[in-house]
Backbone as a printed PyTorch tensor [residue, N CA C, xyz], in Angstrom:
tensor([[[120.9510, 127.3030, 152.2500],
         [120.2210, 128.1780, 151.3690],
         [119.0100, 127.6640, 150.6900]],

        [[118.4940, 128.0390, 150.9870],
         [116.8080, 127.8370, 150.5170],
         [116.5110, 128.0640, 149.0200]],

        [[116.3450, 127.0820, 148.2540],
         [115.8830, 127.6880, 146.8000],
         [114.4410, 127.6780, 146.5200]],

        [[114.2770, 128.9080, 146.0910],
         [112.8950, 129.4470, 145.4630],
         [112.4720, 129.4320, 144.4540]],

        [[111.4000, 128.4060, 144.4390],
         [110.7780, 128.0130, 143.1040],
         [109.7050, 129.2020, 142.6410]],

        [[110.1810, 129.5060, 141.4760],
         [109.0230, 130.5370, 140.6490],
         [107.9770, 129.7800, 140.1860]],

        [[106.6410, 129.6740, 140.2510],
         [105.8590, 129.1920, 139.4430],
         [105.3000, 130.0040, 138.1610]],

        [[105.6990, 129.4420, 136.9660],
         [105.3440, 130.2280, 136.0100],
         [103.9990, 129.6390, 135.3270]],

        [[103.1830, 130.2470, 135.2260],
         [101.9740, 129.8970, 134.7160],
         [101.0840, 130.6580, 133.7010]],

        [[100.1430, 130.2980, 133.2720],
         [ 99.2180, 131.0760, 132.1930],
         [ 98.1700, 131.4520, 133.1360]],

        [[ 97.9840, 132.4630, 132.5250],
         [ 96.4880, 133.2620, 133.0560],
         [ 95.3750, 132.5720, 132.6660]],

        [[ 94.0500, 132.7650, 133.3850],
         [ 92.9420, 132.0530, 133.1210],
         [ 92.5290, 132.3070, 131.4860]],

        [[ 92.7040, 133.6200, 130.8360],
         [ 92.3180, 133.9040, 129.7370],
         [ 93.1570, 133.3090, 128.5420]],

        [[ 94.5480, 133.3800, 128.9810],
         [ 95.5980, 132.4910, 128.0970],
         [ 95.0560, 130.9490, 127.9210]],

        [[ 94.6830, 130.3890, 128.7540],
         [ 94.5390, 129.0460, 128.9690],
         [ 93.1510, 128.8210, 127.9910]],

        [[ 92.0950, 129.5520, 128.0520],
         [ 91.0270, 129.3650, 127.3580],
         [ 91.3060, 129.9580, 126.3190]],

        [[ 91.9650, 130.6920, 125.7400],
         [ 92.4290, 130.9490, 124.3940],
         [ 93.3540, 129.5710, 123.4670]],

        [[ 94.3000, 129.0210, 124.2810],
         [ 94.8100, 128.1690, 123.9260],
         [ 94.0630, 126.8620, 123.7510]],

        [[ 93.0780, 126.6120, 124.5570],
         [ 92.3640, 125.6090, 124.5740],
         [ 91.2000, 125.5740, 123.5160]],

        [[ 90.5840, 126.7550, 123.1280],
         [ 89.9430, 127.0670, 122.1260],
         [ 90.6570, 126.9380, 120.8080]],

        [[ 91.9470, 127.5320, 120.7330],
         [ 92.6030, 127.3130, 119.2550],
         [ 92.9410, 125.7870, 119.1390]],

        [[ 93.4220, 125.0480, 120.2620],
         [ 93.7320, 123.4380, 120.0420],
         [ 92.3140, 122.8150, 119.3630]],

        [[ 91.0910, 123.2270, 119.9790],
         [ 89.7950, 122.7180, 119.4870],
         [ 89.6730, 122.7310, 118.1090]],

        [[ 89.9790, 124.3400, 117.7330],
         [ 89.7860, 124.5720, 116.3200],
         [ 90.7010, 123.7340, 115.2220]],

        [[ 91.8940, 123.6160, 115.8350],
         [ 92.8430, 122.9700, 114.6950],
         [ 92.3720, 121.5410, 114.6980]],

        [[ 91.7550, 120.8890, 116.0240],
         [ 91.3320, 119.5810, 115.8520],
         [ 90.4000, 119.3460, 114.8710]],

        [[ 89.3500, 120.0160, 115.1740],
         [ 88.0840, 120.0110, 114.2340],
         [ 88.4170, 120.3770, 112.8640]],

        [[ 89.4490, 121.4090, 112.7120],
         [ 90.0040, 121.4340, 111.0240],
         [ 90.5250, 120.4120, 110.4100]],

        [[ 91.4140, 119.7320, 111.6060],
         [ 92.0680, 118.4370, 111.1310],
         [ 91.0880, 117.1740, 110.4830]],

        [[ 89.9740, 117.0120, 111.4680],
         [ 88.9890, 116.0910, 111.1790],
         [ 88.4360, 116.4060, 110.1240]],

        [[ 88.1650, 117.6550, 109.7120],
         [ 86.9690, 118.2250, 108.4190],
         [ 88.0950, 117.8240, 107.3100]],

        [[ 89.4150, 118.0360, 107.3460],
         [ 90.0810, 117.7010, 106.1270],
         [ 90.6050, 116.3660, 105.7610]],

        [[ 90.3650, 115.4080, 106.9710],
         [ 90.4930, 114.1690, 106.8470],
         [ 89.2300, 113.3230, 106.5730]],

        [[ 88.3400, 114.0490, 106.5670],
         [ 87.0380, 113.3000, 106.5320],
         [ 86.8660, 112.4300, 105.0670]],

        [[ 87.6330, 113.0030, 104.0990],
         [ 87.4770, 111.8650, 103.0210],
         [ 87.8450, 110.5370, 103.3510]],

        [[ 88.7440, 110.4420, 104.0850],
         [ 89.6410, 109.4010, 104.4930],
         [ 88.9110, 108.6380, 105.6700]],

        [[ 88.4370, 109.4800, 106.5340],
         [ 88.2160, 108.9230, 107.8350],
         [ 86.8210, 108.2860, 107.8310]],

        [[ 85.9790, 108.8750, 107.1030],
         [ 84.5310, 108.4890, 106.9150],
         [ 84.2810, 106.9510, 106.4950]],

        [[ 84.9230, 106.6650, 105.3010],
         [ 84.8970, 105.2420, 104.8700],
         [ 85.7130, 104.1490, 105.7120]],

        [[ 86.7020, 104.9680, 106.3840],
         [ 87.5270, 104.0500, 107.4550],
         [ 86.6030, 103.5450, 108.5830]],

        [[ 85.9810, 104.4630, 108.8520],
         [ 84.8790, 104.3900, 110.1330],
         [ 83.9390, 103.5650, 109.5680]],

        [[ 83.1950, 103.7800, 108.6140],
         [ 82.2850, 102.9210, 107.9010],
         [ 82.7930, 101.5810, 107.8700]],

        [[ 83.8450, 101.2300, 107.4060],
         [ 84.0950,  99.9290, 107.0030],
         [ 84.3250,  99.1850, 108.5870]],

        [[ 85.0060,  99.8820, 109.5080],
         [ 85.0250,  99.1710, 110.8450],
         [ 83.7590,  99.0000, 111.4850]],

        [[ 82.5930,  99.9560, 111.3590],
         [ 81.3660,  99.5070, 111.7260],
         [ 80.7870,  98.1560, 111.1690]],

        [[ 80.9220,  98.2010, 109.9260],
         [ 80.3930,  97.0030, 109.0700],
         [ 80.9860,  95.8980, 109.2890]],

        [[ 82.2450,  95.8050, 109.6320],
         [ 83.1190,  94.6250, 109.9400],
         [ 82.7180,  93.8780, 111.4530]],

        [[ 82.3360,  94.8980, 112.2830],
         [ 81.9920,  94.7120, 113.7260],
         [ 80.7290,  94.0800, 113.7810]],

        [[ 79.7220,  94.5640, 112.7350],
         [ 78.3820,  94.2160, 112.7780],
         [ 78.3120,  92.7400, 112.0950]],

        [[ 79.2560,  92.5460, 111.2010],
         [ 79.0930,  91.1830, 110.5360],
         [ 80.0130,  89.7990, 111.0250]],

        [[ 80.7260,  90.4070, 112.3590],
         [ 81.6180,  89.2930, 112.6240],
         [ 80.6770,  88.1120, 113.0920]],

        [[ 79.7370,  88.4600, 114.0920],
         [ 78.8600,  87.5500, 114.8690],
         [ 78.4330,  86.4000, 113.7530]],

        [[ 77.3500,  86.9880, 112.7080],
         [ 76.6030,  86.1470, 111.8380],
         [ 77.7330,  85.3970, 110.7700]],

        [[ 78.8610,  86.0880, 110.6700],
         [ 79.8470,  85.3310, 109.9580],
         [ 80.5390,  84.0160, 110.3460]],

        [[ 80.7260,  84.1760, 111.5630],
         [ 81.3170,  83.2310, 112.7220],
         [ 80.2390,  82.0580, 112.8610]],

        [[ 78.9320,  82.4930, 113.0460],
         [ 78.0910,  81.1740, 113.2780],
         [ 78.1790,  80.5560, 111.8170]],

        [[ 77.7520,  81.3310, 110.7030],
         [ 77.7930,  80.6100, 109.5010],
         [ 78.9570,  79.6560, 109.2410]],

        [[ 80.1270,  80.2010, 109.4630],
         [ 81.4740,  79.4580, 109.2730],
         [ 81.4290,  78.0580, 110.1970]],

        [[ 80.8500,  78.5210, 111.2850],
         [ 80.7800,  77.1140, 112.2890],
         [ 79.8610,  76.1380, 111.8910]],

        [[ 78.6930,  76.6690, 111.5000],
         [ 77.5610,  75.7810, 110.9490],
         [ 78.2500,  74.9440, 109.4890]],

        [[ 78.6710,  75.6450, 108.4470],
         [ 79.3870,  75.0040, 107.5080],
         [ 80.4840,  74.2810, 107.6590]],

        [[ 81.3470,  74.5900, 108.6040],
         [ 82.3910,  73.5580, 108.9360],
         [ 82.1580,  72.5730, 109.8350]],

        [[ 80.9410,  72.4260, 110.5620],
         [ 80.5980,  71.2910, 111.2720],
         [ 79.9230,  70.0760, 110.0390]],

        [[ 79.5780,  70.4270, 109.2710],
         [ 79.0850,  69.4310, 108.3280],
         [ 80.0130,  68.4280, 107.8350]],

        [[ 81.2780,  68.5340, 107.8090],
         [ 82.2600,  67.6950, 107.5600],
         [ 83.1190,  67.2370, 108.3510]],

        [[ 83.3230,  66.0150, 108.3910],
         [ 84.4930,  65.4720, 109.5450],
         [ 85.8290,  65.8540, 109.6780]],

        [[ 86.1930,  66.4760, 108.3080],
         [ 87.6380,  67.0040, 107.9710],
         [ 87.6650,  68.6050, 108.5270]],

        [[ 86.5050,  68.9040, 108.4700],
         [ 86.6300,  70.3200, 109.1330],
         [ 86.0980,  70.5000, 110.4740]],

        [[ 85.6350,  69.6660, 111.0740],
         [ 85.1310,  69.8450, 112.4390],
         [ 85.9920,  70.5530, 113.4080]],

        [[ 87.1820,  70.1510, 113.1950],
         [ 88.0860,  70.8710, 114.3440],
         [ 88.1300,  72.2420, 114.3600]],

        [[ 87.9030,  72.8430, 113.1640],
         [ 88.0320,  74.1300, 112.9810],
         [ 86.7930,  74.7320, 113.6660]],

        [[ 85.7120,  74.3040, 113.4640],
         [ 84.4990,  74.5000, 114.2420],
         [ 84.5850,  74.6680, 115.5250]],

        [[ 85.2180,  73.6440, 116.1260],
         [ 85.5580,  73.5440, 117.7390],
         [ 86.5300,  74.7160, 118.0440]],

        [[ 87.4650,  74.9300, 117.2070],
         [ 88.1290,  76.1390, 117.7180],
         [ 87.3760,  77.3920, 117.6760]],

        [[ 86.4140,  77.8190, 116.8180],
         [ 85.6640,  78.8390, 116.9510],
         [ 84.7770,  79.1240, 117.9480]],

        [[ 84.5060,  77.9700, 118.7860],
         [ 83.9570,  78.2670, 119.9200],
         [ 82.3400,  77.5890, 120.1150]],

        [[ 81.5890,  77.6870, 120.9590],
         [ 80.3360,  77.0450, 121.1960],
         [ 79.5210,  77.5830, 120.1390]],

        [[ 78.2520,  76.8760, 119.6950],
         [ 77.5200,  76.9390, 118.8470],
         [ 76.3790,  78.2630, 119.1490]],

        [[ 75.5130,  78.5290, 118.3200],
         [ 74.4960,  79.8360, 118.5370],
         [ 73.9770,  79.4600, 119.9040]],

        [[ 73.3550,  78.3580, 120.3110],
         [ 72.8490,  78.1830, 121.7510],
         [ 73.7490,  78.4380, 123.0860]],

        [[ 74.9900,  78.6070, 122.5870],
         [ 75.7550,  78.8310, 123.7930],
         [ 76.5060,  77.4050, 124.3200]],

        [[ 76.0940,  76.2100, 123.9310],
         [ 76.4710,  74.9400, 124.6120],
         [ 77.3430,  74.6010, 123.4560]],

        [[ 78.4500,  74.0220, 123.7170],
         [ 79.4810,  73.3900, 122.8710],
         [ 78.6420,  72.0640, 122.4620]],

        [[ 79.0290,  71.8680, 121.2750],
         [ 78.4310,  70.6140, 120.4430],
         [ 79.2730,  69.4150, 120.2510]]])
């Protein structure tokens, strides 16, 4: 006995309409969440931009004392790329 498989699919027009409706729902959701999403993305952007200068400043400040030099060593190489 052979099993016959029926392929149930959507027509091209239905796929276009579903895709368009999905896009509209996503855009509407982003617009509704923009009051929360924009500050969150701005904070993430500022954090990424400030990471390198902050790490360099911490390393320079921590190398000044013998008690904190081990923390500076854990932060990695200095600004020139060479370990100190």
